[in-house]
LOVOLO-247804 format. One line per 10 residues: their letters; for each residue x, y negated, z of C-alpha. Coordinates in nm, 2 decimals. Last residue first. Layout:
# LOVOLO-247804
A	X,Y,Z  ... .
END
This chain:
# LOVOLO-247804
PCNANIIAAE	-3.81,4.90,-1.78  -3.97,4.56,-1.72  -4.24,4.47,-1.96  -4.26,4.11,-1.84  -4.64,4.15,-1.78  -4.57,4.44,-1.55  -4.32,4.25,-1.35  -4.55,3.95,-1.33  -4.84,4.16,-1.21  -4.61,4.31,-0.93 .
FAAQNAYTFT	-4.51,3.96,-0.82  -4.87,3.84,-0.80  -4.97,4.14,-0.60  -4.68,4.11,-0.37  -4.77,3.76,-0.26  -4.70,3.38,-0.31  -4.46,3.42,-0.60  -4.22,3.14,-0.69  -4.05,3.12,-1.03  -3.70,2.98,-1.09 .
ATQLGWSVAI	-3.57,2.89,-1.44  -3.21,3.00,-1.52  -3.32,3.24,-1.80  -3.13,3.55,-1.87  -3.39,3.80,-1.76  -3.64,3.65,-1.52  -3.57,3.43,-1.21  -3.73,3.49,-0.87  -3.82,3.29,-0.56  -4.01,3.46,-0.27 .
PYNMVPMTQT	-4.33,3.35,-0.09  -4.37,3.59,0.08  -4.24,3.83,0.33  -4.11,4.15,0.16  -4.25,4.50,0.17  -4.00,4.68,-0.05  -4.13,4.78,-0.40  -4.39,5.02,-0.55  -4.40,5.21,-0.23  -4.45,5.57,-0.11 .
QPNYYQVLES	-4.22,5.78,-0.33  -4.01,5.49,-0.43  -3.91,5.43,-0.07  -3.75,5.08,-0.03  -3.57,4.93,0.26  -3.22,5.03,0.15  -3.31,4.88,-0.19  -3.28,4.53,-0.03  -2.93,4.57,0.09  -2.79,4.65,-0.25 .
DSNVTVLAGQ	-2.99,4.37,-0.41  -2.83,4.12,-0.17  -2.89,3.91,0.14  -3.14,4.09,0.36  -3.32,3.97,0.67  -3.51,4.24,0.86  -3.85,4.19,1.03  -3.95,4.49,1.25  -4.24,4.73,1.25  -4.05,5.01,1.07 .
YQVTVPYFIH	-3.94,4.76,0.80  -4.09,4.43,0.69  -3.84,4.26,0.47  -3.72,3.89,0.49  -3.55,3.73,0.19  -3.20,3.57,0.17  -3.17,3.56,-0.13  -3.30,3.47,-0.47  -3.44,3.77,-0.65  -3.33,3.85,-1.00 .
FCTGLSNMFN	-3.55,4.00,-1.27  -3.52,4.23,-1.57  -3.16,4.32,-1.48  -3.09,4.27,-1.10  -3.39,4.47,-0.99  -3.56,4.63,-1.29  -3.41,4.98,-1.26  -3.49,5.01,-0.88  -3.83,4.85,-0.91  -3.96,5.09,-1.17 .
IQQTTGCTVL	-4.32,4.97,-1.16  -4.56,5.23,-1.28  -4.87,5.11,-1.46  -5.19,5.24,-1.32  -5.50,5.32,-1.50  -5.83,5.32,-1.32  -5.95,4.99,-1.46  -5.82,4.95,-1.82  -5.54,4.70,-1.82  -5.52,4.32,-1.86 .
QSPSYGACQA	-5.23,4.09,-1.84  -5.13,4.11,-2.21  -5.49,4.00,-2.30  -5.43,3.66,-2.12  -5.61,3.58,-1.80  -5.79,3.24,-1.76  -6.13,3.33,-1.63  -6.26,3.33,-1.99  -6.00,3.59,-2.07  -6.14,3.82,-1.79 .
LCANDFQITT	-6.49,3.77,-1.92  -6.39,3.86,-2.27  -6.20,4.17,-2.15  -6.51,4.33,-2.00  -6.69,4.38,-1.67  -6.41,4.21,-1.48  -6.20,4.34,-1.19  -5.96,4.17,-0.94  -5.82,4.41,-0.68  -5.46,4.30,-0.76 .
GPICVPNVDT	-5.14,4.47,-0.87  -5.25,4.50,-1.23  -5.55,4.28,-1.32  -5.85,4.50,-1.41  -6.07,4.57,-1.71  -6.42,4.72,-1.70  -6.60,4.81,-2.02  -6.95,4.70,-1.94  -7.13,4.54,-2.23  -7.29,4.20,-2.18 .
PCNCPTCSPE	-7.12,4.02,-2.46  -6.92,3.70,-2.40  -6.99,3.35,-2.52  -6.69,3.23,-2.32  -6.45,3.15,-2.61  -6.09,3.20,-2.51  -5.87,2.89,-2.52  -5.83,2.84,-2.14  -5.61,2.54,-2.11  -5.25,2.56,-1.99 .
TFALYQACFE	-5.14,2.43,-1.65  -4.77,2.34,-1.64  -4.44,2.48,-1.51  -4.13,2.28,-1.58  -3.76,2.37,-1.62  -3.45,2.16,-1.69  -3.12,2.23,-1.85  -2.77,2.09,-1.87  -2.45,2.20,-2.06  -2.17,2.01,-2.23 .
NNEAIKVSVA	-1.87,2.16,-2.42  -1.98,1.98,-2.74  -2.33,2.12,-2.74  -2.56,2.29,-2.49  -2.86,2.08,-2.40  -3.15,2.28,-2.26  -3.53,2.25,-2.23  -3.74,2.50,-2.04  -4.12,2.52,-2.07  -4.38,2.69,-1.85 .
NLNPAGLVST	-4.73,2.84,-1.84  -5.00,2.89,-1.57  -5.36,2.93,-1.67  -5.39,3.26,-1.48  -5.07,3.39,-1.31  -4.85,3.66,-1.44  -4.58,3.43,-1.58  -4.60,3.57,-1.94  -4.77,3.26,-2.08  -4.91,3.26,-2.43 .
PYNNVTIPLS	-4.68,3.09,-2.69  -4.74,2.73,-2.80  -4.93,2.71,-3.13  -4.80,2.36,-3.21  -4.49,2.21,-3.04  -4.51,1.84,-3.02  -4.20,1.63,-2.98  -4.12,1.32,-2.78  -3.84,1.29,-2.86  -3.72,1.29,-3.22 .
SLPYIGILVN	-3.37,1.14,-3.14  -3.29,1.44,-2.93  -3.30,1.64,-3.25  -3.49,1.97,-3.22  -3.39,2.34,-3.18  -3.68,2.58,-3.16  -3.91,2.82,-2.97  -3.64,3.02,-2.80  -3.81,3.29,-2.59  -3.72,3.27,-2.22 .
GSSYVEFNTA	-4.06,3.43,-2.14  -4.20,3.10,-2.02  -4.12,2.92,-2.35  -3.78,2.79,-2.45  -3.69,2.45,-2.61  -3.34,2.37,-2.73  -3.18,2.02,-2.76  -2.99,1.85,-3.04  -2.75,1.55,-3.09  -2.50,1.62,-2.81 .
TTNGYDFDIT	-2.27,1.34,-2.70  -2.42,1.35,-2.35  -2.42,1.14,-2.04  -2.79,1.09,-2.04  -3.13,1.24,-2.09  -3.50,1.15,-2.04  -3.78,1.39,-2.11  -4.07,1.46,-2.35  -4.27,1.76,-2.46  -4.61,1.76,-2.63 .
VPYDFNANCV	-4.78,2.10,-2.62  -5.02,2.23,-2.89  -5.30,2.48,-2.83  -5.41,2.84,-2.91  -5.76,2.96,-2.97  -5.72,2.98,-3.35  -5.98,2.70,-3.39  -5.78,2.47,-3.17  -5.75,2.43,-2.80  -5.70,2.08,-2.69 .
GPIATLNSIT	-5.35,1.96,-2.60  -5.09,2.06,-2.34  -4.87,1.79,-2.19  -4.52,1.90,-2.10  -4.31,1.64,-1.91  -3.94,1.64,-1.81  -3.85,1.33,-1.60  -3.48,1.42,-1.60  -3.21,1.59,-1.81  -2.84,1.51,-1.74 .
CETTPTCPVL	-2.51,1.56,-1.92  -2.18,1.60,-1.73  -2.23,1.96,-1.65  -1.91,2.09,-1.81  -1.88,2.41,-2.01  -1.59,2.63,-1.91  -1.33,2.70,-2.18  -1.15,2.36,-2.14  -0.99,2.24,-2.47  -0.68,2.35,-2.65 .
DNQSYGACMA	-0.58,2.20,-2.99  -0.26,2.04,-2.87  -0.13,2.38,-2.75  -0.14,2.50,-3.11  -0.39,2.66,-3.34  -0.33,2.86,-3.66  -0.52,3.19,-3.59  -0.20,3.36,-3.48  -0.15,3.07,-3.24  -0.48,3.14,-3.08 .
YCMNGFEMIG	-0.39,3.51,-3.06  -0.06,3.43,-2.88  -0.24,3.19,-2.64  -0.46,3.46,-2.49  -0.79,3.64,-2.55  -0.91,3.36,-2.77  -1.22,3.15,-2.70  -1.39,2.93,-2.96  -1.59,2.62,-2.85  -1.84,2.52,-3.11 .
NPTQVCVPMY	-1.90,2.63,-3.48  -1.69,2.34,-3.62  -1.41,2.45,-3.39  -1.29,2.33,-3.05  -1.02,2.55,-2.90  -1.02,2.78,-2.60  -0.76,2.98,-2.40  -0.82,3.31,-2.22  -0.55,3.49,-2.03  -0.66,3.85,-2.09 .
EQTCVCDSSC	-0.35,4.07,-2.14  -0.36,4.26,-2.47  -0.01,4.16,-2.58  0.04,4.00,-2.92  0.20,4.11,-3.24  -0.06,3.95,-3.46  -0.18,4.07,-3.80  -0.21,4.44,-3.71  -0.38,4.40,-3.37  -0.61,4.12,-3.50 .
NAAMQYFEYL	-0.70,4.33,-3.80  -0.84,4.60,-3.57  -1.11,4.34,-3.46  -1.21,4.33,-3.83  -1.23,4.71,-3.85  -1.43,4.69,-3.52  -1.69,4.46,-3.69  -1.69,4.68,-4.00  -1.79,4.98,-3.80  -2.05,4.77,-3.61 .
SNIVVTQNQY	-2.21,4.70,-3.94  -2.26,4.44,-4.21  -1.98,4.19,-4.16  -1.97,3.90,-4.40  -1.63,3.72,-4.43  -1.59,3.34,-4.46  -1.23,3.25,-4.54  -0.97,3.05,-4.35  -0.78,3.35,-4.24  -1.09,3.51,-4.09 .
IVSIPFVISI	-1.41,3.30,-4.04  -1.69,3.53,-3.94  -2.03,3.61,-4.07  -2.31,3.84,-3.93  -2.52,4.11,-4.09  -2.62,4.26,-3.85  -2.81,4.24,-3.52  -2.53,4.30,-3.27  -2.57,4.55,-2.98  -2.57,4.50,-2.60 .
EGDFGPADGF	-2.50,4.70,-2.28  -2.26,4.46,-2.12  -2.41,4.49,-1.77  -2.56,4.14,-1.71  -2.70,4.14,-1.36  -2.65,3.78,-1.29  -2.59,3.57,-1.61  -2.22,3.51,-1.69  -2.24,3.69,-2.03  -2.53,3.48,-2.15 .
IMLDEESNMV	-2.37,3.15,-2.03  -2.05,3.24,-2.22  -2.25,3.33,-2.54  -2.45,3.01,-2.52  -2.13,2.81,-2.50  -1.99,3.00,-2.80  -2.29,2.86,-3.00  -2.64,2.94,-3.12  -2.68,3.28,-2.96  -3.02,3.42,-3.05 .
ITQGNYALTI	-3.16,3.69,-2.82  -3.34,4.00,-2.93  -3.52,4.20,-2.66  -3.52,4.56,-2.54  -3.27,4.50,-2.27  -3.03,4.33,-2.50  -3.01,4.30,-2.88  -2.79,4.01,-3.00  -2.85,3.76,-3.28  -2.58,3.53,-3.42 .
PFVLDFCYTN	-2.61,3.16,-3.48  -2.32,3.09,-3.53  -2.02,3.18,-3.74  -1.78,3.38,-3.53  -1.41,3.29,-3.55  -1.14,3.54,-3.61  -0.81,3.63,-3.44  -0.89,3.75,-3.08  -1.26,3.75,-3.09  -1.28,3.71,-2.71 .
HIEDYLNNFG	-1.66,3.68,-2.67  -1.75,3.94,-2.94  -1.48,4.18,-2.81  -1.59,4.13,-2.45  -1.96,4.18,-2.54  -1.87,4.51,-2.72  -1.70,4.65,-2.41  -1.33,4.58,-2.33  -1.12,4.84,-2.15  -1.02,4.88,-1.79 .
CNNILAIFES	-1.10,5.25,-1.75  -1.40,5.16,-1.54  -1.54,4.96,-1.83  -1.52,5.27,-2.05  -1.71,5.48,-1.80  -1.96,5.20,-1.75  -2.03,5.19,-2.12  -2.09,5.57,-2.13  -2.32,5.54,-1.82  -2.52,5.27,-1.99 .
ESNITQSNGN	-2.54,5.48,-2.31  -2.69,5.77,-2.12  -2.64,6.10,-1.94  -2.26,6.13,-1.90  -2.19,6.44,-1.70  -1.88,6.46,-1.49  -1.62,6.73,-1.43  -1.34,6.66,-1.19  -0.97,6.67,-1.24  -0.93,6.29,-1.21 .
QVIQFPFVIG	-1.19,6.25,-1.49  -1.32,6.53,-1.71  -1.60,6.46,-1.95  -1.93,6.62,-2.04  -2.21,6.52,-2.27  -2.57,6.43,-2.21  -2.65,6.28,-2.45  -2.60,6.33,-2.82  -2.39,6.07,-2.99  -2.45,5.80,-3.25 .
DLFLNPSESY	-2.29,5.55,-3.49  -2.03,5.75,-3.68  -1.94,5.62,-4.03  -2.06,5.66,-4.39  -2.08,5.36,-4.61  -1.80,5.15,-4.46  -1.59,5.47,-4.46  -1.52,5.75,-4.20  -1.34,6.07,-4.30  -1.04,6.01,-4.06 .
IIQWLGESNA	-1.28,5.98,-3.76  -1.44,6.32,-3.85  -1.09,6.48,-3.89  -0.99,6.34,-3.55  -1.29,6.48,-3.38  -1.23,6.82,-3.54  -0.88,6.83,-3.41  -1.00,6.75,-3.06  -1.24,7.04,-3.05  -1.57,7.17,-3.18 .
ATVATGNNYS	-1.66,6.82,-3.32  -2.03,6.86,-3.41  -2.19,6.67,-3.69  -2.54,6.52,-3.73  -2.67,6.33,-4.04  -2.87,6.03,-3.96  -2.73,5.80,-4.24  -2.53,5.61,-3.98  -2.35,5.93,-3.89  -2.42,6.15,-3.58 .
LVLPYVFEFC	-2.22,6.31,-3.30  -2.23,6.63,-3.10  -1.92,6.70,-2.89  -1.81,7.06,-2.84  -1.60,6.99,-2.63  -1.52,6.83,-2.30  -1.39,6.47,-2.35  -1.10,6.35,-2.13  -1.10,6.06,-1.89  -0.89,5.76,-1.78 .
FPNVPTSQNA	-0.86,5.64,-2.14  -0.57,5.56,-2.37  -0.54,5.91,-2.50  -0.24,5.95,-2.73  -0.27,6.20,-3.01  -0.04,6.51,-3.01  0.16,6.54,-3.33  0.05,6.78,-3.60  0.32,7.01,-3.75  0.21,7.34,-3.60 .
KTGKNSPRDG	-0.16,7.27,-3.61  -0.14,7.23,-3.98  -0.13,6.91,-4.17  -0.40,6.73,-4.37  -0.53,6.50,-4.10  -0.18,6.42,-4.00  -0.15,6.33,-3.63  -0.13,5.96,-3.58  0.20,5.78,-3.51  0.24,5.61,-3.85 .
PPNAKLLEFI	-0.13,5.50,-3.86  -0.12,5.35,-3.50  -0.25,5.58,-3.23  -0.36,5.37,-2.93  -0.54,5.13,-3.15  -0.72,5.42,-3.32  -0.84,5.56,-2.98  -0.95,5.22,-2.87  -1.16,5.16,-3.18  -1.31,5.52,-3.15 .
TTRLAVSKQA	-1.41,5.45,-2.79  -1.57,5.12,-2.88  -1.76,5.29,-3.16  -1.89,5.55,-2.92  -1.99,5.28,-2.67  -2.21,5.11,-2.93  -2.42,5.43,-2.93  -2.73,5.52,-3.13  -2.88,5.83,-2.98  -2.86,6.17,-3.13 .
APSNNEIPSS	-3.13,6.43,-3.17  -2.98,6.77,-3.26  -2.90,6.86,-3.63  -2.57,7.04,-3.66  -2.28,7.05,-3.90  -1.96,7.20,-3.74  -1.62,7.04,-3.75  -1.33,7.22,-3.58  -1.40,7.52,-3.81  -1.42,7.85,-3.63 .
DSCSSLSFSC	-1.12,8.03,-3.48  -1.25,7.97,-3.13  -1.07,7.78,-2.86  -1.33,7.52,-2.79  -1.18,7.25,-2.57  -1.16,7.27,-2.19  -0.82,7.43,-2.18  -0.67,7.19,-2.42  -0.39,7.37,-2.61  -0.66,7.56,-2.80 .
AALLLCFLKI	-0.78,7.28,-3.03  -0.48,7.04,-3.06  -0.49,6.79,-2.77  -0.75,6.52,-2.78  -0.64,6.35,-2.46  -0.30,6.27,-2.29  -0.33,5.98,-2.05  -0.21,5.62,-2.10  -0.27,5.37,-1.82  -0.37,5.03,-1.95 .
TKM	-0.31,4.74,-1.71  -0.55,4.46,-1.78  -0.44,4.11,-1.68 .
END
């Protein structure tokens, strides 16, 4: 249950000591560089929920007759605040009155979608600088409010039409069902910093509605508050819909959507289904220097009709009928595992409240022609001492173009930012530190034995086991060079 503490925010211009107290307009046009911000829309959504239309200060009245808006958050903005519209136009709220005027002026064609970082807030009497979108999201989370993922996942009074596409950590990820969404949100290191690739469709009051922007999504979420007189406590219940398992924030919202106690099903996917004897047999390289892979496996205890296939980079290749096994995937994607001639496949069943998956690494053929020129343009394998006279010779040795860099260039590995987000280490691991071996059991312990000024990463004893991004597959690295190369090839931040 989330307890919301109400604080006073957005006082009329000069009544708030940290707001601008000039006589100038509370809205000023400006043109600084703004960053797209999902957290900004979340903030506006919560402000409007806390100030229903009848209770909001009049956007046409004078300071004397305006009521004081309610601040639902545990912080206060420090003005001026520089924002931007979806058409790229920048605007500055000189004070709280200006912010409300900007919010009142929004429409489906012109709405706020960006903010200039850094900006200042006051929390518990202390000033704090918010430097990035991730810090903005963390601030909202710390106040006990939902982020965008929570709103998508809970969808209190409407039903998402799958598939939908989310942007996360520089990648786009397709969600084919509510089960996929739950697994995605439960992945280690998930921080909630996502955005939606629009348009999407939802089922609202038995009708399909197309949503074209984050502004429209939160307008739809606001309908839940107006249509259903329900508390905001989170006691999730789930029902089976044609689009998969649907979660509601609590039973009240499920009833508002037309469901009853008899429609409830377990929210957590079961693991009753099984996948075994997975095989992936690569074919002969074709004229385009790629190759087919034939995939087969045994399965049981499932009512599902389809399965999903993912490549080594956790990229969805396709969804296929179980009845079509074995299948052949043509033009299989190049490996991103960081090891020559090594690729992988993952298969997953996730239907009808069932979930099971299996992973397999396999040796891929070298599809690069080896009639190489004799020119000397050295290329190297990051994290190793391996060097080739030119890229053709490196590819003939089994390395992909994405694994090669010009010798003499270094690619910085930001281990601190990547740990727990881009990759996840399976603990315990042993670290060499000041001549001793130390066993560590978590990310927070591991970074204590890391000096970014002198090391690319802590000196661990290998082999170690690692998973990448949101995939559940485990990869084993025999030495630090192989692990560093894999981090580089995965384009970790």
